[in-house]
PAZAPA-4460 file (N, C-alpha, C; in steps of 0.05 Angstrom, whole numbers, plus 32768, in hexadecimal, padded with zeros to 4 digits):
% residues 187
    n_x    n_y    n_z   ca_x   ca_y   ca_z    c_x    c_y    c_z   seq   type   mol
   8119   7ED0   7F2E   8103   7EE4   7F2A   8100   7EEE   7F3D     1      M     A
   80FC   7F00   7F4A   8101   7F18   7F5B   80E9   7F29   7F65     2      T     A
   80D9   7F27   7F7B   80C2   7F35   7F7E   80BE   7F46   7F92     3      L     A
   80AE   7F4B   7F9D   80A9   7F67   7FB1   8084   7F5F   7FB7     4      V     A
   8085   7F5E   7FCF   8068   7F54   7FD7   805F   7F72   7FEA     5      H     A
   804B   7F7B   7FDE   8046   7F8E   7FE0   802B   7F82   7FEE     6      V     A
   8019   7F8E   800B   800A   7F8F   8025   8002   7FA2   8025     7      I     A
   7FD7   7FA3   8027   7FD2   7FB6   8029   7FD0   7FBD   804B     8      R     A
   7FD1   7FCC   8065   7FD3   7FC5   807B   7FBF   7FBF   8082     9      H     A
   7FB9   7FB0   809E   7F9E   7FB0   80AC   7F86   7FBA   80A9    10      G     A
   7F70   7FAF   80B6   7F5C   7FCA   80C0   7F63   7FD5   80D0    11      K     A
   7F5E   7FF1   80D2   7F6A   8004   80DE   7F56   8018   80F0    12      P     A
   7F61   801D   8106   7F49   8024   811E   7F34   803C   8118    13      A     A
   7F3B   8047   80F6   7F28   805A   80F1   7F3B   8061   80D8    14      A     A
   7F29   806A   80CF   7F1E   8069   80AA   7F27   8084   80A3    15      T     A
   7F36   8087   8089   7F46   8095   807E   7F33   80AF   807E    16      W     A
   7F3B   80C8   8083   7F36   80E1   8086   7F26   80E6   809E    17      G     A
   7F1A   80CC   80BD   7F11   80D4   80CA   7F28   80E5   80D4    18      G     A
   7F1E   80E3   80F6   7F29   80F7   810B   7F3F   80F0   8110    19      A     A
   7F4E   80D8   810F   7F64   80DA   8117   7F7C   80CE   80F1    20      D     A
   7F8F   80E8   80FC   7F9E   80ED   80E3   7FA8   80CB   80E0    21      E     A
   7FBC   80C6   80EA   7FC1   80AA   80F0   7FBE   8098   8104    22      D     A
   7FA0   8085   80EE   7FA0   8074   810C   7FAD   804F   8110    23      P     A
   7FB1   8051   8125   7FBC   802E   8126   7F9C   8017   8119    24      G     A
   7FAB   8003   811A   7F9B   7FED   811F   7F7D   7FE1   812F    25      L     A
   7F6E   7FD8   8123   7F52   7FCC   813C   7F65   7FB7   813C    26      D     A
   7F4B   7FB1   8155   7F54   7F90   8154   7F53   7F77   8140    27      T     A
   7F43   7F81   8125   7F44   7F7A   8116   7F5A   7F6C   8106    28      T     A
   7F67   7F8A   8100   7F7A   7F92   80F6   7F95   7F83   8103    29      G     A
   7F9B   7F84   8119   7FAB   7F73   8129   7FAC   7F57   811A    30      H     A
   7F93   7F4A   811C   7F8E   7F37   8116   7F9E   7F27   8101    31      A     A
   7F95   7F43   80ED   7F9F   7F40   80CD   7FB6   7F40   80CE    32      Q     A
   7FC6   7F50   80D9   7FEF   7F52   80E3   7FF1   7F37   80DD    33      A     A
   7FE7   7F2C   80F8   7FF4   7F11   80FE   7FFB   7EFC   80EB    34      V     A
   7FD3   7EFB   80D3   7FCC   7EF1   80C6   7FDD   7EEE   80B0    35      A     A
   7FE6   7F03   80A4   7FF1   7F07   8093   800B   7F09   8092    36      V     A
   8021   7F10   80A3   803B   7EFA   80AB   8037   7EE5   80A8    37      A     A
   8021   7ED4   80BC   802A   7EB1   80B4   8026   7EB1   809E    38      E     A
   8013   7EBF   8084   8018   7EB6   8072   802E   7EBA   8060    39      A     A
   803E   7ED0   8071   8052   7ED2   8057   8069   7EC2   8062    40      I     A
   806E   7EB6   8076   8081   7EA5   8085   8084   7E8C   807F    41      L     A
   805F   7E82   8072   8064   7E64   8063   806E   7E66   8051    42      A     A
   806D   7E83   8040   8075   7E7A   801F   809A   7E70   801F    43      L     A
   8097   7E6A   7FF9   80B0   7E5C   8003   80C9   7E63   8002    44      P     A
   80C4   7E84   7FFA   80D7   7E95   7FF8   80D7   7EAC   800F    45      E     A
   80D9   7EAC   8029   80D8   7EC3   8038   80DB   7EE2   8030    46      R     A
   80D3   7EEE   8033   80DE   7F0A   802A   80FA   7F0D   8041    47      P     A
   810C   7F1D   8035   8121   7F1A   8041   811B   7F40   805A    48      T     A
   8111   7F4B   8051   8107   7F67   805B   80EB   7F7B   8064    49      R     A
   80E5   7F86   8063   80D7   7F89   8076   80D4   7FB4   8072    50      V     A
   80B9   7FB7   8061   80BB   7FD0   8062   809C   7FDC   805C    51      V     A
   80A6   7FFA   806F   8082   8000   8072   807E   8019   8071    52      S     A
   8068   8029   806D   806A   803D   806C   8064   8051   8085    53      S     A
   8069   8061   8083   806D   806E   809F   805B   8075   80AE    54      P     A
   8041   806A   80A3   8021   806A   80B1   8022   8052   80C5    55      L     A
   801C   805B   80D6   800A   804A   80E8   8001   8031   80EF    56      R     A
   7FF1   8038   80E6   7FDF   801B   80D6   7FF2   8009   80C7    57      R     A
   8001   8007   80B0   8015   7FFF   80AA   8030   7FF4   80B7    58      C     A
   8037   7FF8   80C6   804E   7FFF   80D8   8042   7FE3   80EE    59      R     A
   8023   7FDE   80F3   8025   7FDA   8105   801A   7FBF   80FC    60      E     A
   8010   7FBA   80E7   800D   7FA7   80C4   8027   7F95   80CA    61      T     A
   8039   7FA3   80BE   805A   7F9E   80BD   806B   7F8D   80DB    62      A     A
   8061   7F98   80E1   8070   7F91   8100   8075   7F75   810E    63      E     A
   805A   7F66   8107   805C   7F4D   810C   8075   7F31   80F8    64      P     A
   806E   7F40   80E0   8081   7F30   80D6   809F   7F3D   80CF    65      L     A
   80A4   7F4E   80D6   80B8   7F60   80D6   80CA   7F4C   80F0    66      A     A
   80B6   7F48   810C   80C6   7F3D   8123   80C9   7F25   8119    67      R     A
   80BA   7F1D   810F   80BD   7F03   8108   80D8   7EF1   80F2    68      A     A
   80CE   7F01   80E6   80F2   7EF8   80CE   8109   7F10   80E0    69      L     A
   8103   7F1B   80FB   811B   7F20   8105   812F   7F32   80FA    70      G     A
   8129   7F4E   80EC   8124   7F5C   80DC   811C   7F73   80E3    71      V     A
   812A   7F92   80E4   8121   7FAC   80EA   8109   7FB7   80D3    72      E     A
   80FB   7FC7   80E0   80E5   7FCA   80CC   80F5   7FE5   80B9    73      L     A
   80ED   7FE5   80A0   80FB   7FF8   808A   80E4   8010   808C    74      I     A
   80E0   8027   808B   80D1   8039   8085   80D3   804F   806A    75      I     A
   80C1   8049   8065   80CE   8057   8045   80A5   8068   8046    76      D     A
   80B1   8086   803E   809F   8095   803C   8095   8095   8019    77      P     A
   8099   808B   8015   8099   8085   7FED   8086   8070   7FE8    78      R     A
   8085   8063   7FFA   8063   804E   7FFA   804B   8058   8011    79      V     A
   804F   8071   801B   803F   8071   802B   8020   8080   8024    80      G     A
   8012   8086   802C   7FEC   8093   8021   7FF3   80A9   800E    81      E     A
   7FE3   80A6   7FF7   7FE4   80BA   7FE5   7FE9   80D7   7FEF    82      I     A
   7FF4   80E7   7FEB   7FFC   8105   7FEE   7FDF   8118   7FEA    83      P     A
   7FCD   8124   7FF9   7FC3   8128   7FFC   7FBD   8149   7FF8    84      T     A
   7FAE   815C   7FE3   7FB2   8178   7FE4   7FB7   8184   8005    85      P     A
   7FCA   819A   8008   7FC5   81AC   8021   7FB2   81BD   8026    86      A     A
   7FA4   81C2   800B   7F8C   81D4   8016   7F80   81C6   8023    87      A     A
   7F79   81B1   801A   7F5E   8191   8027   7F62   819E   8045    88      L     A
   7F52   81A1   804F   7F48   8191   8068   7F4A   8174   8070    89      S     A
   7F4C   816D   8088   7F42   8156   8085   7F35   8147   8085    90      H     A
   7F11   815C   8084   7EFD   814F   8081   7EF2   8153   805E    91      E     A
   7F07   8153   804C   7F02   8163   8039   7F14   8144   802C    92      E     A
   7F28   8137   8038   7F2D   8126   8025   7F2C   810C   801B    93      R     A
   7F11   8107   8025   7F07   80E2   801C   7EF9   80EB   8005    94      P     A
   7EEE   8105   8007   7ED7   810E   7FE7   7EE6   8112   7FD6    95      A     A
   7F0D   811E   7FDC   7F1E   8132   7FC5   7F29   8104   7FC1    96      W     A
   7F2B   80F9   7FCA   7F35   80DD   7FCE   7F1D   80CB   7FB2    97      L     A
   7F06   80D5   7FBE   7EF8   80C4   7FB1   7EEF   80CF   7F98    98      K     A
   7EED   80E3   7F8F   7EF1   80F2   7F75   7F06   80EE   7F5E    99      R     A
   7F1E   80E9   7F70   7F31   80DA   7F5D   7F30   80BB   7F5A   100      A     A
   7F2A   80B3   7F6E   7F27   8093   7F67   7F16   8088   7F4A   101      F     A
   7F06   80A4   7F40   7EF9   809F   7F33   7EFF   80A5   7F19   102      E     A
   7F1A   80B4   7F10   7F26   80BC   7EFD   7F46   80B0   7EF8   103      G     A
   7F4D   80BD   7EF2   7F75   80B2   7EE7   7F89   80C3   7EF5   104      R     A
   7F99   80B3   7EF3   7FAF   80C1   7F08   7FBE   80E6   7F05   105      W     A
   7FB8   80E4   7EDD   7FC0   80FA   7ED7   7FA5   810A   7EDE   106      G     A
   7F92   8103   7EE7   7F79   8123   7EE9   7F7D   812C   7F09   107      E     A
   7F83   8113   7F1B   7F7C   811C   7F38   7F89   8142   7F3F   108      I     A
   7F7D   8148   7F47   7F83   8165   7F4B   7F95   816A   7F67   109      Q     A
   7F9D   8175   7F6F   7FB7   8173   7F7B   7FCF   8181   7F80   110      G     A
   7FDC   817F   7F93   7FF8   819F   7F8C   800B   8181   7F83   111      D     A
   8007   816D   7F74   801E   815F   7F63   8010   8151   7F53   112      L     A
   802E   813E   7F45   8019   813C   7F34   8028   8119   7F38   113      D     A
   800E   810B   7F38   8005   80F8   7F4B   800C   80D8   7F34   114      Y     A
   8009   80DE   7F18   8019   80D3   7F05   8039   80CF   7F12   115      V     A
   8044   80E2   7F18   806C   80E9   7F21   8062   80D7   7F3E   116      V     A
   8047   80D5   7F4A   8044   80C8   7F66   8043   80A9   7F5C   117      W     A
   803B   809F   7F57   803F   8085   7F52   8051   807A   7F41   118      T     A
   805C   808B   7F2E   807E   8077   7F27   8092   8077   7F3D   119      Q     A
   8089   8088   7F59   8098   8092   7F68   8095   8074   7F79   120      G     A
   806F   806C   7F7A   8076   8050   7F85   8089   803F   7F7A   121      V     A
   8076   8043   7F63   8085   8022   7F56   80A8   8027   7F55   122      A     A
   80B4   8037   7F57   80D4   803F   7F62   80D4   8031   7F76   123      A     A
   80D1   8032   7F8D   80D3   8038   7FA1   80D3   8014   7FA7   124      A     A
   80B0   800E   7F9A   80B9   7FE5   7F9E   80CD   7FDC   7F8E   125      L     A
   80CE   7FED   7F74   80FA   7FDA   7F6E   8106   7FE7   7F82   126      R     A
   810F   7FED   7F85   8123   7FE8   7F9E   8127   7FD8   7FB0   127      E     A
   810A   7FC6   7FBD   8100   7FB2   7FD3   8106   7F9A   7FC6   128      Y     A
   8111   7F8B   7FB3   811C   7F6E   7FAF   810A   7F62   7FC1   129      P     A
   80FD   7F4B   7FC7   810B   7F39   7FE1   80F7   7F44   7FF1   130      G     A
   80DE   7F51   7FE9   80E1   7F65   8012   80BA   7F65   8013   131      A     A
   80B5   7F66   8021   8096   7F71   8024   8091   7F89   802F   132      A     A
   8080   7F93   8024   8080   7FB0   8022   805C   7FB0   802A   133      V     A
   8062   7FC9   8036   803D   7FC7   804D   803A   7FE2   804C   134      F     A
   801D   7FE1   8041   8015   8005   802D   7FFF   7FFA   8029   135      S     A
   7FF3   800E   8022   7FDC   801B   8018   7FC5   8019   8000   136      H     A
   7FAE   8018   8009   7F99   8021   7FF3   7F9D   8024   7FD4   137      F     A
   7FA8   8040   7FD7   7FB1   8054   7FBA   7FC4   804A   7FB7   138      V     A
   7FDC   8047   7FCB   7FFE   803C   7FB9   8002   8025   7FB2   139      A     A
   7FE1   800F   7FB9   7FE2   7FFD   7FA9   7FD7   8000   7F8A   140      L     A
   7FBC   8008   7F8C   7FBC   800E   7F70   7FC5   801D   7F66   141      N     A
   7FDC   8031   7F6C   8000   803E   7F52   8011   802B   7F4D   142      A     A
   8011   800F   7F60   802A   8004   7F54   8019   7FEB   7F4A   143      A     A
   7FFD   7FEA   7F3F   7FEF   7FD0   7F36   7FED   7FDC   7F1F   144      V     A
   7FE2   7FF8   7F14   7FDF   8018   7F03   8000   8013   7EF8   145      G     A
   8011   801A   7F01   8035   801C   7F02   8038   7FFC   7EED   146      A     A
   8034   7FE4   7EF8   803B   7FCB   7EE7   802E   7FC8   7ECE   147      A     A
   800C   7FC7   7ED5   7FF9   7FBF   7EB5   7FFE   7FE1   7EA2   148      T     A
   8011   7FF3   7EB0   7FFB   800E   7E97   7FEA   8022   7E9B   149      G     A
   7FD2   8011   7EAC   7FB9   801C   7EAF   7FC0   803C   7EBB   150      R     A
   7FAE   804D   7EAE   7FB4   8065   7EC0   7FA0   8074   7ED6   151      A     A
   7F87   8055   7ECC   7F70   805C   7EDA   7F79   8058   7F03   152      E     A
   7F71   8071   7F11   7F7F   806A   7F2D   7F71   8047   7F38   153      V     A
   7F57   8049   7F30   7F4A   8036   7F3F   7F54   801D   7F3C   154      M     A
   7F64   800D   7F38   7F67   7FF7   7F2B   7F61   7FD7   7F31   155      A     A
   7F5F   7FE3   7F49   7F4F   7FCC   7F60   7F52   7FD4   7F7B   156      F     A
   7F3E   7FBA   7F92   7F39   7FBF   7FA9   7F52   7FAD   7FBC   157      R     A
   7F65   7FBD   7FC2   7F71   7F9F   7FD0   7F66   7FA4   7FEA   158      P     A
   7F5A   7F95   8003   7F56   7F8E   8008   7F62   7F8E   8024   159      D     A
   7F5D   7F95   8047   7F6B   7F99   805D   7F86   7F73   805C   160      H     A
   7F9F   7F7E   805A   7FB1   7F67   8056   7FB9   7F55   804F   161      C     A
   7FAA   7F5D   802E   7FA8   7F59   8013   7FC9   7F58   800F   162      S     A
   7FD8   7F42   7FFD   7FF1   7F43   7FFD   7FEA   7F3F   7FD6   163      R     A
   7FFA   7F4E   7FCF   7FFD   7F59   7FAA   801B   7F56   7FA7   164      T     A
   8018   7F44   7F94   803D   7F36   7F88   8045   7F4E   7F6D   165      V     A
   8059   7F52   7F72   8065   7F64   7F5C   807F   7F4F   7F5A   166      F     A
   8086   7F4E   7F37   80A3   7F4D   7F34   80B7   7F58   7F2C   167      E     A
   80D1   7F65   7F32   80DA   7F77   7F32   80ED   7F73   7F17   168      I     A
   80E7   7F85   7EFF   80EA   7F7F   7EE2   8101   7F95   7EDE   169      D     A
   8119   7F9D   7EDF   812E   7FAF   7EDB   811B   7FC9   7EE9   170      G     A
   8116   7FD6   7ED9   8109   7FF4   7EDC   80E6   7FEF   7EE3   171      D     A
   80E1   7FD7   7EE4   80BC   7FD3   7EE4   80B4   7FBF   7EEE   172      G     A
   809B   7FC9   7EFB   8091   7FAA   7F03   807F   7FA6   7EF3   173      L     A
   8080   7F8E   7EFE   806E   7F70   7EF4   8051   7F61   7F00   174      I     A
   803D   7F6C   7F06   8031   7F5D   7F13   8028   7F45   7F0F   175      L     A
   802B   7F3A   7F28   8031   7F1C   7F27   800A   7F15   7F32   176      V     A
   800E   7F16   7F46   7FF2   7F1B   7F57   7FDC   7F28   7F61   177      E     A
   7FCB   7F32   7F68   7FBA   7F4B   7F6D   7FB5   7F37   7F82   178      K     A
   7FB7   7F4F   7F98   7FA7   7F3B   7FB0   7F8B   7F33   7FB4   179      G     A
   7F80   7F2A   7FCA   7F6A   7F2F   7FCC   7F5D   7F49   7FD5   180      R     A
   7F40   7F4A   7FC3   7F2E   7F60   7FBD   7F17   7F69   7FDA   181      E     A
   7F13   7F80   7FD5   7EF1   7F7C   7FF6   7EF2   7F9F   7FEE   182      A     A
   7ED8   7FA3   7FEF   7ECD   7FB7   7FF0   7EE6   7FD0   7FFD   183      Q     A
   7EDE   7FE6   7FFA   7EF1   7FF8   8009   7EE6   8017   8016   184      S     A
   7EEA   800C   8031   7EDC   8028   8046   7EE4   8042   8036   185      Q     A
   7EF5   8041   8021   7F05   806A   8013   7EF2   8071   8004   186      V     A
   7EE0   805E   7FFE   7EC9   8060   7FE6   7EAF   805E   7FF2   187      L     A
***
C-alpha cells in the first residue's frame, strides 16, 4: 500500500483574509508543528519526503519534520491555497470563500474551473507516494472530495496540524483516514 499523509498547517499568526496575506505560525502553531512531526516520526513507516505549499504557514509547519528526517523541503504550489478571483480585494476574499463552502466545486464563481483545480490537487498528491504533504483547509477538502467522489466543497473541517491519510491507487486517491476535525476560523 502506498500512502501519502496530508497535514493541515499549524495555527497561523493571522486569519485568512486578514491584513497579512502570508502569515507565519503563532506560538501555538509552532508547538503544533513540533507535535505533528513527533507523531509522524513515531509511525511504523516514516515518510521519505516532505512537501509543502509555498505559503509561509505551511513551510513553517513542515520544517520540523523535514529537519528531523534530514530531507530538503519540496515546495509545490499545486497543494497551495485555493486561488481566489483576481478582481476580489483582500477584504472580500473571506465572504467569497464562505459562499464557496456552501456549494459544490462546479458552482464556485471565479477565474478558473474549480473542479479542475481539485483534480490538480489530487494529481499532485499522487506524485508524492510515501510523503508528508503540508497543505491547507480547502486543498484538503478538495483531496477528500476527489477521493470520495463528493461534489460538495465542504467535505470536512480539518483541524490545525491534523493528518489525513490517502492511499495512492494508480490514477486515484483512496481516503484511508480523515484527520482530526475542529471549527475553522474560515467560516
